[in-house]
Backbone as a ProteinNet text record, in pm:
[ID]
protein_1_A
[PRIMARY]
XXXXXXXXXXXXXXXXXXXXXXXXXXXXXXXXXXXXXXXXXXXXXXXXXXXXXXXXXXXXXXXXXXXXXXXXXXXXXXXXXXXXXXXXXXXXXXXXXXXXXXXXXXXXXXXXXXXXXXXXXXXXXXXXXXXXXXXXXXXXXXXXXXXXXXXXXXXXXXXXXXXXXXXXXXXXXXXX
[TERTIARY]
92.7	-27.8	78.7	50.7	119.4	84.9	186.2	146.8	71.8	121	103.6	-17.5	-89	-215.7	-334.9	-301.8	-370.4	-409.9	-356.2	-433.5	-552.4	-513.6	-619.3	-751.7	-837.3	-995.9	-1035.8	-1092.4	-1136.1	-1298.6	-1326.7	-1499.1	-1472	-1580.4	-1607.4	-1783.9	-1779.4	-1919.8	-1930.3	-2046.8	-2073.8	-2207.4	-2318.5	-2399.2	-2464.8	-2331.3	-2337.2	-2265.1	-2363	-2311.9	-2210.9	-2227	-2097.6	-1979.6	-1993.1	-1820.8	-1782.7	-1860.2	-1840.2	-1777.7	-1824.6	-1771.5	-1646.4	-1639.3	-1471	-1415.3	-1447.8	-1349.7	-1319	-1391.2	-1390.8	-1274	-1314.5	-1229.1	-1060.1	-1064.2	-926.1	-863.9	-948.9	-896	-857.5	-914.6	-878.1	-761.5	-747.6	-600.3	-484.5	-490.2	-357.8	-387	-465.7	-405.6	-517.1	-619.5	-709.1	-839.1	-856.9	-992	-1087.5	-1051.3	-1137.6	-1202.9	-1343.6	-1382.7	-1581.8	-1582.7	-1758	-1744.4	-1941.1	-1968.3	-2064.8	-2120.2	-2228.6	-2287	-2400.5	-2430.2	-2470.9	-2428.5	-2438.3	-2335.6	-2322.7	-2249	-2324	-2457.7	-2479.9	-2499.2	-2505.5	-2500.1	-2353.4	-2283.6	-2101.6	-2084.7	-2139.1	-2137.3	-2151.3	-2251.9	-2293.9	-2223.5	-2189.9	-2088.2	-1944	-1892.2	-1788.4	-1756.2	-1880.6	-1913.4	-1891.8	-1959.7	-1967.4	-1809.8	-1755.1	-1676.2	-1578.9	-1467.9	-1393.6	-1271.6	-1292.2	-1225.5	-1075.5	-965.9	-824.2	-869.2	-921.8	-901.6	-1064.4	-1157.3	-1243.5	-1234.2	-1312.7	-1316.8	-1462.1	-1481.5	-1634.1	-1649.9	-1738.8	-1801.4	-1852.7	-1823	-1835	-1988.3	-2053.3	-2205.2	-2276	-2364.9	-2451	-2568.1	-2672.6	-2798	-2802	-2876.2	-2922.2	-2792.8	-2682.7	-2562.1	-2441.8	-2402.7	-2298.7	-2156.4	-2038.3	-1920.7	-1825	-1861.4	-1852.3	-1944.7	-2036.4	-2134.9	-2062.2	-2052.4	-1989.9	-1848.8	-1741.5	-1630.4	-1619.5	-1759	-1775.1	-1805.2	-1871.9	-1909.5	-1807.1	-1695.7	-1624.2	-1509.2	-1489.4	-1395.7	-1476.8	-1591	-1621.9	-1766.8	-1833.4	-1946.3	-1897.8	-1917.7	-1911.9	-1904.3	-1990	-2007.1	-1906.8	-1829.5	-1698.1	-1597.4	-1598.6	-1487.2	-1360.4	-1317.1	-1188.8	-1196	-1189.2	-1190.7	-1055.9	-965.8	-869	-854.8	-972.5	-977.3	-902.2	-816.1	-813.8	-895.6	-966.9	-1063.8	-1013.9	-1018	-1037.8	-1167.4	-1145.6	-1290.2	-1252.6	-1329.4	-1375.5	-1511.3	-1432.4	-1559.7	-1514.7	-1640.2	-1648.8	-1606.5	-1621.1	-1594.3	-1479	-1395.6	-1235.7	-1244.7	-1345.5	-1352.3	-1277.2	-1199.8	-1136.2	-1213.4	-1351.2	-1460.5	-1497.7	-1504.9	-1547.4	-1420.6	-1299.8	-1168.3	-1165.2	-1193.1	-1177	-1240.1	-1373.4	-1483.2	-1435.6	-1408.2	-1369.8	-1235.5	-1138.5	-1030.4	-1070.5	-1142.2	-1198.9	-1262.4	-1338.9	-1411.1	-1324.4	-1178	-1075.4	-1056.8	-1113.2	-1058.9	-894.1	-853.7	-757.6	-655.9	-733.1	-659.1	-781.1	-771.6	-853.4	-834.9	-924.4	-936.3	-1038.1	-999.8	-1107.7	-1121	-1245.8	-1264.7	-1252.3	-1237.9	-1248.1	-1147.9	-1169.6	-1094.1	-988.1	-859.7	-771	-732.3	-667.8	-561.7	-445.5	-402.7	-289.5	-267.9	-431.9	-474.2	-490.1	-596.7	-625.6	-517.3	-397.5	-294.1	-196.2	-194.6	-120.5	-156.3	-280.2	-341.7	-353.4	-375.1	-381.2	-216.7	-109.6	15.6	21.3	4	35.1	-32.4	-162.3	-180.5	-147.7	-80.5	-21.1	115.1	181.9	337.2	368.5	289	332.3	204.8	136.6	65.5	75.5	8.2	-8.5	-31.9	13.7	-23.2	-179.9	-254.1	-386.8	-350.7	-436.6	-435.6	-548	-577	-676.5	-697.2	-806.5	-837	-948.8	-1047.4	-1185.3	-1279.3	-1225.5	-1337.5	-1288.4	-1183.5	-1134.4	-1053.4	-1091.5	-1014.7	-982	-852.2	-849.2	-686.3	-667	-502	-457.2	-346.8	-278.5	-340.8	-369.2	-403.7	-292.3	-168.2	-9.1	44	57	149.7	338.3	349.5	509.9	552.7	608.9	677.4	699.2	643.7	663.6	786.2	916.8	999.4	984.7	883.1	841.8	687.1	638.7	531.1	532.9	487.5	534.3	398.9	296.1	187	47.5	-72.6	-160.8	-261.1	-228.2	-297.9	-248.3	-297.5	-234.5	-286.2	-396.8	-403.1	-428.7	-357.8	-371.1	-509.5	-629.9	-761	-838.2	-723.1	-773.7	-795.9	-896.6	-942.5	-786.9	-739.9	-603.1	-462.6	-489.2	-379.9	-394.9	-529.2	-541.6	-465.2	-413.8	-296.8	-198.2	-169.8	-30.8	70.4	149.9	304.8	353.4	370.7	392.8	351.1	364.3	318.7	402.7	372.5	414.8	325.5	385.2	273.5	255.4	309.5	320.1	215.5	183	85.2	-40.7	-81.2	-194.8	-301
-121.6	-11.4	104.3	231.8	323.3	452.6	464.2	566.3	705.4	697.8	890.5	871.9	757.4	758.5	743.1	685.3	632.9	774.1	887.2	1010.8	1088.7	1015	1100	1054.3	1156.5	1177.4	1155.2	1044.2	1042.4	1039.1	1101.7	1089.2	1023.3	964.5	820.8	865.4	906	943.8	860.3	756.4	681.3	626.6	616.2	584	452.4	354.6	222.7	182.5	99.5	112.9	-7.1	-85.1	-206.4	-152.1	-52.4	-9.3	69	151.9	207.2	131.3	27.9	-98.3	-159.1	-152.5	-172.8	-83.9	47.1	171.2	144	183.3	174.4	28.5	-70	-203.2	-135.9	-98.5	-81	46.2	120	238.2	182.4	78.2	34.7	-73.2	-113.7	-217.7	-123.1	-1.8	58.7	169.1	141.4	209.1	329.2	361.9	467.3	393	462.4	394	518.6	660.3	775.5	823.5	720.7	754.9	784.3	842.5	888.8	860.7	800.3	747.4	863.8	878.3	918.8	860.8	871.9	824	916.8	1052.9	1142.5	1281.3	1375	1468.5	1592.9	1589	1687.9	1667.8	1507.4	1472.5	1482.1	1456.5	1503.1	1615.9	1683.1	1832.5	1888.9	1853.8	1856.6	1816.9	1689	1598.6	1703.5	1762.6	1817.9	1962.5	1972.2	2101.7	2055.5	1980.7	1909.9	1826.6	1739.9	1652.2	1677.1	1770.4	1822.7	1673.7	1641.6	1566.7	1568.8	1525	1567.9	1533.3	1417.9	1356.8	1337.3	1340.1	1324.8	1213.8	1097.7	1062.1	1011.3	1035.1	1063.5	1018.5	946.6	903.3	1029.7	978.8	1044.2	1051.4	948.5	991.5	931.2	1036.5	1018.7	1106.3	1047.5	1150.7	1139.8	1313.9	1375.5	1499.8	1496.7	1573.5	1480.2	1500.2	1417.1	1480.7	1373.4	1421.7	1569.1	1559.4	1677.2	1829.1	1804.2	1913.3	1932.1	1804.9	1825.3	1912.2	1871.1	1942.6	2077.1	2137	2239.4	2334.3	2269.9	2336.6	2350.7	2220.9	2266.4	2349.2	2412.4	2465.2	2606.5	2655.1	2757.4	2836.4	2756.2	2757.2	2871.5	2965.5	3043.9	2968.5	2846.3	2764	2652.3	2636.6	2534.5	2561.3	2493.8	2504.5	2489.2	2437	2367.4	2359.8	2507.9	2487.5	2412	2404.2	2337.6	2170.7	2134.1	1977.3	1872.9	1799.3	1690.9	1635.9	1616.6	1519.5	1431.1	1312.1	1199.9	1139	1137.6	1128.8	961.9	898.4	751.5	719.3	670.3	641	483.6	461.7	403.3	442.8	597.3	651.9	676.1	631.9	703.5	739.9	790.6	836.8	1001	1054.8	1163.5	1282	1327.6	1419.3	1435.1	1295.1	1287.8	1327.5	1272.1	1277.7	1452.1	1532.6	1645	1765	1683.4	1731.5	1739.6	1653.5	1642.2	1720.7	1730.4	1798.4	1925.3	1965.7	2138.1	2175.9	2064.7	2116	2116.9	2069.9	2079.1	1946	1853.4	1738	1720.3	1657.5	1639.2	1525	1424.7	1306.1	1224.5	1079.9	1024.8	885.1	798	677.9	607.5	486.5	442.6	302.5	245.2	122	16.9	-46.1	-173.2	-86.8	-48.7	16.2	-78.9	-64.1	-150.4	-56.6	-174.5	-83.1	-3.3	-74.9	1.1	157.8	149.9	261.3	384.2	323.9	428.2	450.5	375.5	409	509.9	487.7	599.9	720.8	719.6	855.9	913	848.5	943.5	975.3	911.6	943.9	1070.8	1041	1170.7	1321.9	1289.7	1423.2	1466.9	1354.5	1398.6	1452.1	1357	1391.2	1499.2	1492.8	1575.8	1658.5	1721.2	1803	1900.7	1925.4	2017.5	2156.8	2251	2441.6	2474	2503	2577.6	2700.7	2679.3	2830.2	2884.1	3009.1	3044.4	3154.1	3146.7	3227.9	3265.5	3351.4	3401.7	3277.6	3141.8	3038.8	2942.8	2911.1	2828.5	2823.6	2743.4	2751.4	2591.6	2573.5	2438.3	2375.8	2244.3	2206.3	2259.2	2295.2	2297.9	2164	2202.6	2124.8	2038.3	2107.7	2052.3	2000.3	1839.1	1746.1	1780.5	1875.1	1880.1	2037.8	2078.7	2204.3	2282.2	2405.7	2519.1	2592.1	2619.7	2711.3	2853.6	2889.8	2981.3	3039.2	2946.8	3002	3098.7	3199.3	3339.2	3358.8	3318.6	3321.2	3249.8	3273.4	3219.7	3261.7	3336.4	3343.4	3332.1	3239.3	3198.1	3247.5	3336.1	3354.7	3472.7	3545.7	3690.6	3786.2	3691.6	3745.2	3743.3	3683.6	3685.7	3850.8	3881.9	3988.4	4047.1	4007.3	4056.4	4109.9	4046.6	4080.6	4187.2	4237.9	4304.4	4422.1	4490.7	4569.7	4560.2	4452.9	4424.9	4355.3	4372.7	4293.9	4175.5	4193.4	4098.1	4060.2	3933.6	3970.4	3872	3831	3719.5	3725.4	3618.8	3550.4	3681.1	3749.7	3882	3955.1	3958.9	4063.9	3973.6	3874.5	3826.2	3874.9
-3.5	-4.7	-35.6	-68.7	-114	4.3	96.2	220.1	139.8	12.3	-35.6	-79.8	-136.3	-160.6	-100.4	13.6	105.9	178.6	179.4	241.9	112.1	1.4	-107.7	-44.5	-101.4	-107.2	-269.5	-305.7	-477.2	-438.7	-568.8	-588.3	-711.3	-683.7	-793.3	-880.5	-975.9	-1047.7	-1169.6	-1160.8	-1274	-1254.3	-1332	-1360.6	-1357	-1375.2	-1381	-1259.2	-1157.2	-1010.3	-1014.1	-1114.7	-1153.5	-1190.7	-1284.1	-1313.6	-1211.9	-1098	-1002	-903.9	-854.4	-783.8	-805.7	-919.9	-984	-977.6	-993.2	-1012.2	-830.2	-753.4	-598.9	-551.4	-613.9	-610.7	-632.9	-731.1	-749.9	-715	-697.2	-594.7	-457.9	-388.3	-273	-270.4	-406.5	-433.3	-434.6	-487.1	-470.5	-320.3	-241.4	-134	-71.9	-152	-143.7	-49.2	43.9	103	117.4	117.2	148.6	-13	-22.2	-138.3	-171.8	-214	-228	-362.1	-367.8	-449.6	-489.7	-648.3	-703.8	-831.6	-887.8	-986.8	-1116	-1047.5	-1192.4	-1151.5	-1258.2	-1251.3	-1143.8	-1147.7	-1047.7	-909.5	-897.8	-746.4	-716.7	-809.7	-795.6	-744.6	-819.5	-790	-630.1	-652.8	-503	-391	-392.6	-319	-290.6	-412	-376.4	-300.2	-290.7	-185.3	-58.2	-34.5	148.7	151.7	84.5	70.5	-52.4	-18	-119.8	-147.9	-278.3	-297.2	-361.5	-344.6	-402.4	-566.8	-613.3	-734.8	-761	-906.3	-960	-1075	-1042.6	-1174	-1218.6	-1305.2	-1364.5	-1505.5	-1514.8	-1642.4	-1771.9	-1880.6	-1972.6	-1980.9	-1997.6	-2045.3	-1895.2	-1832.6	-1709.4	-1765.6	-1671.3	-1702.5	-1553.4	-1493.8	-1617.8	-1619.7	-1558.3	-1596.6	-1619.2	-1703.7	-1802.9	-1732.3	-1752.5	-1710.3	-1800.6	-1881.5	-1940.4	-1849.3	-1858.9	-1789.7	-1653.1	-1596	-1445.7	-1458.2	-1528	-1529.3	-1585.9	-1639.4	-1699.4	-1575.8	-1458.3	-1338.3	-1252.7	-1252.2	-1136.6	-1182.7	-1306.3	-1388.3	-1407.7	-1412.9	-1472.2	-1323	-1280.9	-1189.4	-1043.5	-1047.2	-891.8	-780.6	-780.8	-649.5	-626.9	-728.2	-747.9	-619.2	-528.4	-444.6	-439.1	-583.1	-678.1	-774.3	-859.4	-1020.8	-1039.1	-995.4	-1041.4	-1027.3	-927.1	-950.3	-1015.6	-1001.7	-1100.8	-1148.4	-1296.1	-1309.3	-1410	-1409.3	-1495.5	-1556.1	-1672.3	-1736.1	-1760.1	-1741.4	-1776.3	-1869.6	-1953.5	-2092.4	-2161.7	-2232.1	-2338.2	-2513.7	-2477.3	-2615.3	-2643.4	-2730	-2725	-2857.4	-2953.2	-3097.8	-3058.8	-3159.7	-3120.7	-3088.4	-3153.3	-3123	-2962.9	-2916.1	-2756.8	-2702.4	-2731	-2640.1	-2653.3	-2759.3	-2761.7	-2680.4	-2695.6	-2634.5	-2445.6	-2427.6	-2273.6	-2240.1	-2339.7	-2311	-2311.9	-2409	-2393.9	-2306.8	-2239.9	-2109.4	-1993.1	-1988.6	-1904.5	-1816.5	-1918.4	-1816.6	-1810.9	-1711.9	-1669.6	-1714.1	-1704.5	-1811.8	-1849.1	-1888.8	-1976	-1996.2	-1937.1	-1941	-2006.2	-2101.8	-2196.5	-2113	-2137.8	-2095.3	-2202.8	-2184	-1997.5	-1923.8	-1803.9	-1737.2	-1616.7	-1620.8	-1588.2	-1458.9	-1364.7	-1217.5	-1282	-1390.6	-1430.8	-1500.1	-1575.8	-1625.4	-1509	-1422.2	-1305.7	-1235.5	-1200.5	-1118.4	-1169.8	-1330.9	-1413.5	-1422.8	-1427.1	-1429.7	-1293	-1205.6	-1089.6	-1064.8	-1070.1	-1066.1	-1133.7	-1261.3	-1350.7	-1298.8	-1228.3	-1196.1	-1068.8	-971.2	-870.7	-888.4	-934.2	-975.8	-1116.2	-1206.8	-1310.1	-1348.2	-1254.3	-1332.4	-1401.2	-1488	-1578.1	-1548.9	-1543.6	-1557.5	-1557.1	-1489.8	-1577.7	-1624.1	-1705.7	-1839.7	-1853.8	-1887.4	-1883.3	-2014.2	-2100.3	-2207.4	-2213.1	-2299	-2303.9	-2310.9	-2380	-2383.5	-2310.7	-2220.9	-2182.1	-2033	-1968.6	-1824.8	-1781.2	-1762.9	-1728.9	-1759.8	-1758.6	-1739.1	-1885.7	-1897.2	-2051.8	-2139.7	-2222.4	-2324.4	-2418	-2394.5	-2417.2	-2378.5	-2426.6	-2342.2	-2327.9	-2388.7	-2358.2	-2307.6	-2283.3	-2204.1	-2294.6	-2342.7	-2444.3	-2377.2	-2389.2	-2363.6	-2383.3	-2503.4	-2525.3	-2427.3	-2361.7	-2289.1	-2187.5	-2202.4	-2089.2	-2040.6	-2043.6	-1929.5	-1962.5	-1854.5	-1863.3	-1981.1	-2040.8	-2184.5	-2263.8	-2380.9	-2517.5	-2607.3	-2664.6	-2771.3	-2794.2	-2897.4	-2931.5	-2928.1	-2915	-2932.8	-2762.1	-2690.7	-2565.1	-2503.6	-2430.8	-2387.8	-2308.4	-2262.7	-2161.9	-2277.1	-2393.2	-2460.4	-2563.2	-2588.4	-2685.6	-2652.7	-2768.3	-2759.8	-2686.6	-2627.4	-2633.7	-2686.3	-2706.7	-2761.7	-2681.4	-2559.9	-2493.5	-2361.3	-2273.8	-2142.1	-2048.4	-1932.7	-1845.3	-1713.1	-1669.9	-1572.6	-1467	-1452.7	-1337.1	-1404.5	-1522	-1586.8	-1582.2	-1553.5	-1579.6	-1448
[MASK]
++++++++++++++++++++++++++++++++++++++++++++++++++++++++++++++++++++++++++++++++++++++++++++++++++++++++++++++++++++++++++++++++++++++++++++++++++++++++++++++++++++++++++++++++

């Protein structure tokens, strides 16, 4: 059991009770015991206000509030207690459009079903030990969507069309 992982609080949101049980079992197997379960994104969002997790693992498709909507709420709602909460999207849909939809909503990591213990462990390690910086633009707030370090990155605003950059030739983190 990894003592660092045992301190984590993980929220699991999936409308499929059997898949939730599998994910909870995997989390228990890697040493995580502080786990809260929810059947949809709306209940998960309510849960994070009362029980703030360190990581959320959410299904892509749930009713009435799916994982993408949950991610939007976490990232942009004024009621969100932690807009930088690491969110791992769990889904059976691996086509490019769905991956991009989740990424553009602000998902931190992605796991394609069937879920494996190794995939869960790898994604949790990734969000803990290799966190990506958060960026803000007029249309996006979330983890940097680039997987590599850019030595020319000079701040949280990435596009020349972003409101904060209009009329400015350069900027730095101190400007934001």
